[in-house]
Backbone bond lengths (Angstrom), bond angles and torsions (degrees), N, CA, C in turn:
res aa  C-N    CA-C-N  psi(-1)  N-CA   C-N-CA  omega(-1)  CA-C   N-CA-C  phi
1 M - - - 1.482 - - 1.539 111.85 -
2 L 1.355 115.56 126.12 1.410 118.50 -177.17 1.555 107.94 -81.18
3 S 1.294 117.51 146.82 1.470 121.98 172.34 1.579 107.96 -74.91
4 E 1.279 113.60 164.08 1.489 118.60 179.41 1.575 108.29 -61.92
5 A 1.304 119.68 -40.68 1.430 121.30 177.83 1.490 113.73 -62.07
6 E 1.396 115.79 -38.78 1.450 118.41 178.33 1.458 112.26 -68.99
7 Q 1.348 117.03 -38.52 1.509 121.93 176.95 1.517 109.98 -63.74
8 N 1.324 119.14 -40.39 1.455 121.94 -179.97 1.491 111.42 -65.83
9 K 1.348 115.97 -36.52 1.455 119.17 176.64 1.540 111.10 -63.55
10 L 1.322 116.81 -40.88 1.410 120.28 -179.42 1.540 109.56 -69.40
11 K 1.294 119.20 -38.99 1.451 120.94 176.70 1.531 110.98 -62.29
12 Q 1.303 117.23 -38.39 1.471 121.20 179.13 1.563 109.14 -64.60
13 E 1.286 117.49 -43.99 1.446 122.13 -179.99 1.564 111.73 -60.89
14 A 1.350 113.66 -43.86 1.477 116.90 178.22 1.541 110.57 -64.96
15 A 1.349 115.42 -40.95 1.462 117.94 -179.39 1.538 112.17 -64.66
16 N 1.332 116.20 -37.73 1.467 120.18 177.85 1.501 110.83 -62.25
17 Q 1.325 113.18 -41.36 1.528 116.04 179.25 1.497 112.26 -65.40
18 A 1.324 117.88 -38.51 1.464 121.86 178.02 1.509 111.32 -63.37
19 A 1.287 117.48 -38.39 1.521 120.40 -176.41 1.522 110.12 -67.68
20 K 1.327 116.23 -24.17 1.496 118.46 -179.56 1.539 113.83 -63.46
21 Q 1.390 114.20 -23.40 1.477 114.32 -175.45 1.486 112.87 -86.09
22 L 1.324 118.61 -1.25 1.469 120.41 -179.56 1.487 112.34 -77.35
23 V 1.299 114.57 143.76 1.534 120.48 175.20 1.505 105.67 -132.29
24 S 1.368 112.59 153.32 1.443 117.59 -179.15 1.530 112.05 -63.88
25 G 1.307 113.88 147.58 1.444 120.64 -177.59 1.512 115.52 93.00
26 M 1.334 118.48 -7.28 1.421 121.42 -178.21 1.493 111.47 -74.93
27 T 1.339 117.81 152.49 1.459 121.90 165.38 1.524 104.85 -99.32
28 L 1.373 114.84 131.94 1.515 119.13 -165.15 1.508 107.11 -126.46
29 G 1.285 114.62 137.05 1.485 123.02 168.53 1.506 108.82 -102.54
30 V 1.317 115.87 132.78 1.462 121.30 178.95 1.495 107.98 -117.98
31 G 1.310 115.22 130.12 1.523 121.26 -174.33 1.542 111.74 -85.57
32 T 1.323 114.65 -152.89 1.427 121.46 -172.98 1.522 107.42 -137.40
33 G 1.349 115.12 147.36 1.457 119.31 174.61 1.481 113.17 132.34
34 S 1.364 115.30 179.32 1.461 119.21 -175.43 1.535 109.69 -73.28
35 T 1.262 120.90 -31.92 1.513 119.88 179.27 1.537 108.77 -71.53
36 V 1.339 114.60 -36.07 1.469 116.98 -177.02 1.525 112.93 -66.89
37 K 1.291 115.80 -31.44 1.488 118.88 172.59 1.528 112.45 -51.66
38 Y 1.367 116.63 -40.73 1.494 118.59 -179.95 1.534 107.22 -74.36
39 F 1.326 117.93 -31.82 1.476 116.80 177.05 1.532 113.00 -65.24
40 I 1.368 117.48 -36.55 1.442 120.05 176.76 1.534 108.67 -63.84
41 D 1.305 118.02 -39.20 1.505 120.62 176.63 1.548 108.76 -60.70
42 A 1.319 116.95 -45.14 1.475 120.56 -179.27 1.486 110.24 -66.67
43 L 1.290 119.04 -38.73 1.449 122.89 179.67 1.542 110.69 -61.99
44 T 1.347 112.37 -40.14 1.506 117.93 178.45 1.525 112.23 -65.68
45 R 1.329 117.74 -35.69 1.465 121.94 176.46 1.522 112.30 -67.28
46 R 1.357 112.80 -38.69 1.499 117.55 177.63 1.550 109.13 -62.23
47 R 1.310 116.70 -41.34 1.484 120.16 -179.93 1.493 109.79 -67.45
48 D 1.321 119.55 -46.44 1.402 123.20 -171.88 1.508 114.88 -76.39
49 E 1.356 115.26 -36.63 1.486 122.61 -178.80 1.509 115.33 -93.05
50 D 1.346 116.68 -35.10 1.468 121.48 -172.73 1.486 111.62 -107.56
51 G 1.356 118.36 -10.05 1.443 120.85 -178.16 1.540 114.69 75.50
52 L 1.346 115.15 22.59 1.445 120.49 177.32 1.558 109.52 -58.90
53 S 1.318 114.14 130.17 1.476 121.45 176.27 1.507 110.29 -132.02
54 L 1.334 113.61 120.41 1.482 121.68 -175.26 1.508 110.84 -98.85
55 A 1.289 116.98 144.79 1.479 120.36 178.86 1.543 110.56 -71.34
56 A 1.334 119.14 -33.07 1.451 119.92 177.40 1.466 106.29 -166.62
57 I 1.381 114.29 154.21 1.473 123.24 173.89 1.481 110.01 -128.47
58 V 1.306 116.53 130.36 1.481 123.72 175.08 1.509 108.46 -122.19
59 T 1.346 115.68 140.19 1.473 120.28 -179.23 1.584 110.08 -116.04
60 T 1.343 110.68 167.96 1.428 117.80 -179.30 1.586 114.22 -104.01
61 S 1.354 113.66 0.84 1.492 114.88 179.10 1.550 108.55 -160.44
62 N 1.303 114.23 163.87 1.433 117.96 178.34 1.547 109.98 -70.34
63 R 1.324 118.11 -25.23 1.519 120.50 -178.45 1.575 106.10 -66.87
64 S 1.279 116.02 -45.87 1.481 118.49 -179.08 1.513 110.70 -69.83
65 K 1.309 117.92 -36.20 1.435 123.44 178.34 1.505 112.09 -60.51
66 E 1.378 113.46 -46.76 1.488 117.33 177.61 1.459 113.89 -67.44
67 A 1.370 117.57 -37.02 1.459 120.51 177.16 1.525 112.60 -63.59
68 L 1.322 116.84 -37.69 1.475 120.86 179.42 1.494 109.84 -71.07
69 Q 1.333 116.02 -43.39 1.460 118.05 -179.52 1.534 112.74 -66.18
70 A 1.291 114.65 -30.10 1.519 117.92 176.18 1.482 110.39 -66.99
71 K 1.348 120.25 -23.28 1.427 126.18 179.10 1.538 110.12 -91.49
72 G 1.290 118.33 -0.05 1.455 122.82 179.61 1.477 119.03 89.20
73 F 1.327 115.56 14.70 1.470 119.36 176.90 1.529 110.75 -88.92
74 K 1.334 116.47 146.77 1.454 122.07 172.45 1.552 106.67 -91.55
75 V 1.345 113.19 131.91 1.485 119.37 -177.29 1.542 111.59 -113.67
76 S 1.310 114.30 126.01 1.457 119.63 -177.74 1.554 109.08 -96.96
77 G 1.369 113.98 165.42 1.422 117.78 172.05 1.544 111.82 -86.90
78 L 1.304 118.51 154.87 1.459 122.36 179.52 1.559 109.91 -56.08
79 S 1.251 117.24 -37.50 1.476 118.66 -176.53 1.524 112.44 -69.85
80 D 1.363 115.96 -14.31 1.467 121.16 179.39 1.494 114.13 -83.32
81 V 1.401 114.61 -10.42 1.449 118.98 -175.42 1.534 108.64 -121.01
82 E 1.300 117.17 133.08 1.501 120.14 -177.13 1.463 109.94 -69.77
83 L 1.342 118.18 -45.99 1.485 121.78 -177.75 1.580 107.31 -158.84
84 L 1.274 113.61 132.28 1.462 119.08 178.37 1.555 110.57 -83.22
85 D 1.295 116.38 141.02 1.511 121.86 178.58 1.569 106.47 -70.88
86 L 1.292 117.82 -43.64 1.429 120.80 -172.58 1.487 111.96 -155.58
87 T 1.376 117.37 136.84 1.439 122.89 170.92 1.509 110.71 -113.60
88 V 1.286 119.02 131.40 1.450 123.58 177.32 1.542 107.26 -113.77
89 D 1.343 115.22 126.73 1.490 119.02 -173.28 1.532 104.69 -149.24
90 G 1.329 111.23 170.36 1.486 118.78 170.82 1.482 112.51 -96.62
91 A 1.293 116.36 -172.35 1.500 120.63 178.12 1.541 106.32 -156.32
92 D 1.303 114.42 148.09 1.485 118.31 179.31 1.529 110.36 -85.29
93 R 1.276 117.88 -32.62 1.440 123.55 172.48 1.546 108.95 -147.55
94 V 1.348 115.95 147.18 1.470 123.56 177.34 1.523 106.02 -135.21
95 D 1.331 117.39 135.15 1.453 119.20 179.19 1.534 111.29 -105.49
96 R 1.259 119.93 -177.49 1.474 122.63 -173.05 1.525 109.74 -71.00
97 H 1.317 121.22 -15.05 1.456 124.94 176.28 1.499 112.17 -90.42
98 L 1.370 117.50 0.70 1.452 125.86 -178.37 1.546 109.68 69.74
99 D 1.302 116.97 23.65 1.486 121.18 169.77 1.519 106.48 -92.24
100 G 1.335 115.93 155.48 1.452 119.64 -173.85 1.489 117.88 -142.75
101 I 1.311 114.43 169.49 1.444 123.00 167.89 1.563 106.01 -111.92
102 K 1.365 115.94 129.30 1.418 119.64 178.84 1.566 106.23 -136.18
103 G 1.289 113.45 164.56 1.444 121.08 176.85 1.501 115.42 112.34
104 G 1.301 117.76 13.51 1.430 123.69 176.18 1.527 111.94 -58.82
105 G 1.348 115.25 -30.11 1.505 121.04 178.58 1.547 110.69 -89.46
106 G 1.292 119.81 -6.40 1.428 120.52 175.93 1.514 113.83 93.45
107 A 1.314 119.77 4.41 1.460 122.08 -175.19 1.486 112.25 -106.11
108 L 1.355 120.21 27.80 1.486 122.02 -169.94 1.500 112.13 -64.33
109 T 1.301 118.91 -33.81 1.501 120.36 -174.98 1.522 108.41 -65.30
110 M 1.341 117.18 -49.62 1.475 117.90 -179.72 1.478 112.80 -72.38
111 E 1.389 117.77 -29.02 1.423 120.96 175.14 1.527 111.98 -60.00
112 K 1.340 113.26 -43.58 1.471 117.09 -176.82 1.523 110.45 -72.69
113 N 1.343 116.10 -33.19 1.507 119.39 178.55 1.476 107.87 -66.09
114 V 1.325 121.31 -46.50 1.402 122.52 -176.40 1.565 109.51 -65.55
115 A 1.293 117.11 -41.11 1.503 122.34 177.76 1.492 111.55 -59.54
116 T 1.336 115.65 -40.82 1.417 120.49 -174.90 1.517 112.09 -65.51
117 Y 1.366 115.81 -32.38 1.488 119.85 -179.16 1.487 110.01 -103.04
118 S 1.297 116.23 40.51 1.452 123.61 177.03 1.558 109.85 -126.64
119 R 1.322 114.15 136.66 1.430 117.67 175.97 1.510 114.45 -64.01
120 H 1.355 114.84 -38.62 1.439 121.75 179.58 1.478 109.42 -140.64
121 C 1.368 115.51 151.01 1.426 122.58 179.58 1.532 109.43 -132.29
122 T 1.318 116.16 128.01 1.455 123.36 178.44 1.503 107.87 -116.37
123 W 1.303 119.80 127.97 1.435 124.34 175.17 1.562 105.96 -105.08
124 I 1.343 114.20 140.65 1.441 121.64 176.64 1.498 107.87 -118.80
125 V 1.367 116.06 126.15 1.465 122.00 -175.29 1.539 108.38 -143.01
126 D 1.323 116.20 164.13 1.489 124.68 165.65 1.520 104.80 -94.66
127 E 1.307 115.91 162.13 1.482 121.18 -174.71 1.521 112.50 -60.81
128 S 1.324 119.99 -22.52 1.450 120.65 -178.70 1.529 113.04 -66.00
129 K 1.351 117.13 -16.17 1.481 121.65 -179.51 1.548 112.39 -88.57
130 V 1.292 117.51 -8.19 1.509 121.41 -173.11 1.473 109.43 -94.31
131 V 1.365 115.81 129.13 1.499 123.74 -176.24 1.529 106.10 -135.07
132 D 1.280 115.74 161.08 1.477 121.91 172.42 1.501 109.71 -73.81
133 H 1.306 119.50 -46.28 1.488 124.31 176.91 1.537 109.40 -125.33
134 L 1.323 116.07 144.17 1.459 116.80 -176.04 1.571 111.53 -60.10
135 S 1.333 111.55 116.94 1.473 118.70 -173.33 1.513 108.33 -165.36
136 G 1.309 115.72 170.78 1.458 120.56 172.70 1.494 115.93 83.15
137 F 1.329 116.40 4.90 1.465 120.71 -177.83 1.520 108.94 -153.44
138 P 1.357 118.12 131.35 1.456 120.47 -179.58 1.547 111.80 -60.85
139 L 1.303 116.06 143.41 1.455 121.55 179.16 1.549 111.47 -87.71
140 P 1.342 118.58 113.13 1.428 120.82 -178.65 1.541 112.37 -73.17
141 V 1.298 117.24 139.12 1.446 123.13 172.18 1.499 110.28 -130.65
142 E 1.272 118.58 115.60 1.468 123.31 178.56 1.512 108.13 -81.79
143 V 1.367 118.15 124.70 1.454 122.06 -176.01 1.502 111.07 -129.64
144 L 1.381 113.67 150.17 1.438 120.61 174.05 1.487 111.00 -61.28
145 R 1.317 119.05 142.34 1.468 120.15 -178.62 1.468 115.07 -68.38
146 N 1.406 115.08 -32.16 1.501 115.59 -174.51 1.510 111.74 -79.71
147 T 1.333 119.88 -6.97 1.445 119.71 175.43 1.552 111.51 -123.07
148 C 1.350 116.03 10.39 1.470 118.29 -173.27 1.533 115.85 -61.41
149 E 1.341 114.54 -37.57 1.489 119.03 178.14 1.531 111.10 -64.78
150 H 1.330 115.84 -40.91 1.466 119.51 177.31 1.543 113.25 -62.40
151 L 1.351 112.42 -40.57 1.444 118.68 -179.52 1.548 110.21 -70.54
152 Y 1.315 116.35 -38.66 1.429 118.56 175.97 1.518 114.53 -56.33
153 R 1.338 115.46 -44.20 1.458 121.46 178.33 1.504 110.32 -68.83
154 K 1.351 116.38 -36.67 1.503 119.39 178.55 1.538 108.05 -62.37
155 F 1.275 116.26 -47.78 1.506 119.79 -179.17 1.497 111.30 -62.75
156 A 1.345 117.57 -41.70 1.448 120.95 178.04 1.488 110.72 -61.65
157 D 1.389 117.49 -39.30 1.448 121.11 179.28 1.560 112.76 -64.56
158 E 1.261 113.24 -29.07 1.540 120.71 175.93 1.531 113.75 -88.15
159 N 1.337 115.79 13.31 1.462 120.81 -178.88 1.513 115.09 53.31
160 L 1.298 116.07 39.20 1.446 120.72 179.98 1.519 110.88 -94.40
161 E 1.280 120.51 -0.82 1.437 126.60 173.37 1.590 109.84 57.06
162 P 1.265 119.28 61.57 1.494 121.35 -178.98 1.505 114.33 -72.37
163 E 1.303 113.99 151.06 1.442 119.42 173.94 1.560 108.41 -150.18
164 F 1.291 118.60 128.74 1.421 119.11 -179.72 1.506 108.47 -72.63
165 R 1.319 116.68 134.51 1.412 121.24 177.78 1.521 112.73 -70.09
166 K 1.308 122.21 138.93 1.449 126.90 -178.49 1.543 108.81 -114.66
167 D 1.346 110.92 149.34 1.547 116.20 172.84 1.452 110.10 -88.14
168 A 1.294 116.75 -174.43 1.491 121.37 -176.14 1.559 112.24 -64.80
169 D 1.350 117.18 -18.47 1.396 119.94 -177.17 1.576 111.10 -98.52
170 G 1.307 112.41 6.91 1.477 116.99 176.90 1.545 113.68 84.54
171 R 1.330 116.78 4.56 1.464 120.25 178.23 1.548 111.51 -94.63
172 R 1.222 117.21 161.31 1.467 119.29 -178.75 1.482 111.46 -62.37
173 F 1.291 116.17 126.50 1.431 123.68 179.60 1.481 111.14 -59.07
174 M 1.359 116.01 134.14 1.453 120.44 -178.51 1.529 109.80 -115.72
175 T 1.260 116.70 130.76 1.509 119.32 -178.28 1.523 111.24 -79.90
176 H 1.309 114.26 172.87 1.456 122.58 178.22 1.541 110.12 -52.22
177 Y 1.335 116.64 -33.69 1.457 121.93 -176.16 1.544 112.30 -92.86
178 G 1.307 118.59 8.35 1.448 122.33 178.58 1.484 116.24 78.97
179 N 1.319 116.83 20.62 1.532 122.55 179.78 1.534 108.88 -103.51
180 Y 1.309 111.13 170.22 1.537 119.21 175.31 1.545 108.98 -99.36
181 I 1.335 113.20 160.36 1.467 119.01 172.78 1.563 110.06 -116.30
182 I 1.327 114.81 125.06 1.440 117.61 169.81 1.556 109.43 -106.67
183 D 1.381 115.62 121.11 1.403 119.56 -179.94 1.522 108.19 -90.65
184 L 1.341 115.22 132.71 1.436 125.09 178.15 1.501 109.66 -98.16
185 H 1.342 117.95 125.67 1.433 121.48 -175.31 1.549 109.09 -100.96
186 V 1.323 115.08 61.80 1.438 124.14 174.97 1.501 111.55 -92.23
187 D 1.345 120.92 115.93 1.424 119.73 -167.14 1.530 110.04 -148.72
188 P 1.310 116.83 107.71 1.479 127.30 -1.34 1.496 109.48 -83.44
189 I 1.343 113.77 169.51 1.529 118.04 175.27 1.553 107.92 -79.31
190 P 1.315 118.13 114.36 1.465 119.11 -169.49 1.548 112.08 -68.98
191 V 1.333 118.85 -43.50 1.496 121.06 -179.07 1.553 105.05 -135.09
192 P 1.333 117.30 90.34 1.467 118.81 -174.67 1.526 112.72 -60.45
193 A 1.366 118.05 -39.19 1.484 119.04 -178.66 1.516 109.21 -66.97
194 G 1.317 122.70 -35.27 1.461 123.50 177.03 1.511 111.26 -68.22
195 L 1.294 117.95 -41.55 1.462 118.62 176.97 1.500 112.04 -66.91
196 A 1.337 116.65 -41.95 1.485 118.20 177.25 1.525 111.94 -58.91
197 L 1.301 117.04 -44.44 1.485 120.95 -179.33 1.552 108.25 -61.32
198 W 1.333 117.04 -45.42 1.408 118.91 -179.53 1.531 115.36 -61.64
199 L 1.356 114.12 -40.82 1.493 119.33 176.67 1.516 110.77 -68.16
200 D 1.352 116.18 -38.94 1.431 120.10 177.69 1.538 113.81 -58.27
201 T 1.288 116.76 -28.93 1.489 120.45 -174.75 1.487 109.65 -106.22
202 T 1.372 123.12 10.15 1.409 124.57 176.14 1.474 110.71 -93.03
203 V 1.343 117.05 120.74 1.471 122.54 -178.10 1.540 108.94 -65.22
204 G 1.357 115.56 133.12 1.446 121.33 177.95 1.551 110.05 101.91
205 V 1.299 117.87 -16.34 1.469 119.78 173.36 1.544 108.93 -83.51
206 V 1.280 116.83 121.63 1.465 122.52 178.63 1.516 110.72 -80.34
207 E 1.315 115.24 -49.68 1.460 121.11 179.28 1.492 109.72 -162.69
208 H 1.344 117.22 162.88 1.463 122.54 -179.72 1.508 107.63 -132.76
209 G 1.330 115.86 163.36 1.400 123.56 -175.83 1.509 119.00 -87.95
210 L 1.296 117.90 8.68 1.459 121.47 174.54 1.533 107.08 -82.54
211 F 1.336 114.05 115.38 1.463 120.25 177.23 1.517 107.27 -110.34
212 L 1.321 114.53 96.70 1.452 119.79 -174.25 1.561 109.19 -108.36
213 N 1.320 117.18 137.27 1.473 122.10 -178.38 1.555 110.63 55.52
214 V 1.312 118.52 37.17 1.414 124.18 -178.79 1.583 112.60 -101.30
215 A 1.358 110.51 -59.19 1.499 116.01 -178.70 1.539 112.00 -77.29
216 D 1.294 117.13 132.79 1.473 119.54 172.19 1.510 111.62 -100.94
217 K 1.388 117.19 -8.30 1.421 117.67 177.49 1.538 107.39 -148.89
218 V 1.349 119.00 137.20 1.415 123.55 173.68 1.480 111.23 -126.00
219 I 1.345 117.17 124.09 1.445 121.84 178.22 1.507 107.59 -100.20
220 I 1.379 114.02 126.00 1.469 119.27 -174.15 1.509 107.22 -121.00
221 A 1.330 112.89 125.52 1.455 119.05 173.58 1.513 111.21 -95.11
222 H 1.371 117.35 118.92 1.485 121.99 -174.32 1.535 109.30 -95.18
223 E 1.291 114.50 155.77 1.463 124.37 -177.89 1.473 111.66 -58.69
224 D 1.405 116.65 -36.69 1.432 118.61 -178.62 1.558 115.04 -78.57
225 G 1.363 115.54 3.62 1.416 121.45 170.54 1.511 114.91 104.37
226 H 1.332 118.88 -13.45 1.464 118.53 -178.12 1.576 109.06 -85.04
227 I 1.335 112.67 154.10 1.439 120.90 178.63 1.482 107.17 -110.40
228 E 1.301 115.84 126.89 1.485 124.79 -175.23 1.540 107.19 -108.96
229 T 1.274 120.38 133.83 1.412 125.36 172.98 1.539 112.36 -116.42
230 R 1.269 117.29 119.15 1.459 124.11 -178.83 1.533 107.00 -110.30
231 T 1.358 116.35 134.56 1.465 119.76 -179.08 1.523 107.43 -124.42
232 R 1.356 114.56 150.44 1.491 120.48 -178.35 1.524 106.09 -79.12
């Protein structure tokens, strides 16, 4: 079991590797999460030390937007950019097919929107996030508040072991869009594509955290110090 300091070091190494693929003139999507914080630091160094100049930056959350602005970057809205060249984001779990679970930070809807309008997506993770089959992390489902109780019962009837996500004050976690998140404790997820399709067609579901066929590159920092790059 890695310590928090060791995990943070691995996240930093993966983020540094991801920053190396950036070239001036790109339109860039920046994700959300603990690993992405290190990527923002690496992006800042590329700008300050290498003169990297990006055409536009779009983020998936206010947290990342504020972090970038604090470093002096101008952040655009997704609607202001026709297509992003690259999005760099983290992931909560990644399997051997490079499919993932995302949304641990609650920004899954915008994360999927930004990824959808990107030519390429790179995920940066430490080796603790890599699994053979998607497992070991609850699947977030963003739901409309006015039908959330109906959906909770529907998920329970399907043996998906739902649980409303709570904030630090014990209240139901509210997303950027004013919705709730129900975490499904399905472990492992037997048929991710089947569950994704079912959730996609369930009325009241805004978005889910199954990111299938999204990432074309995953950068993995291993405990022994080497950086592995897997491509789809």
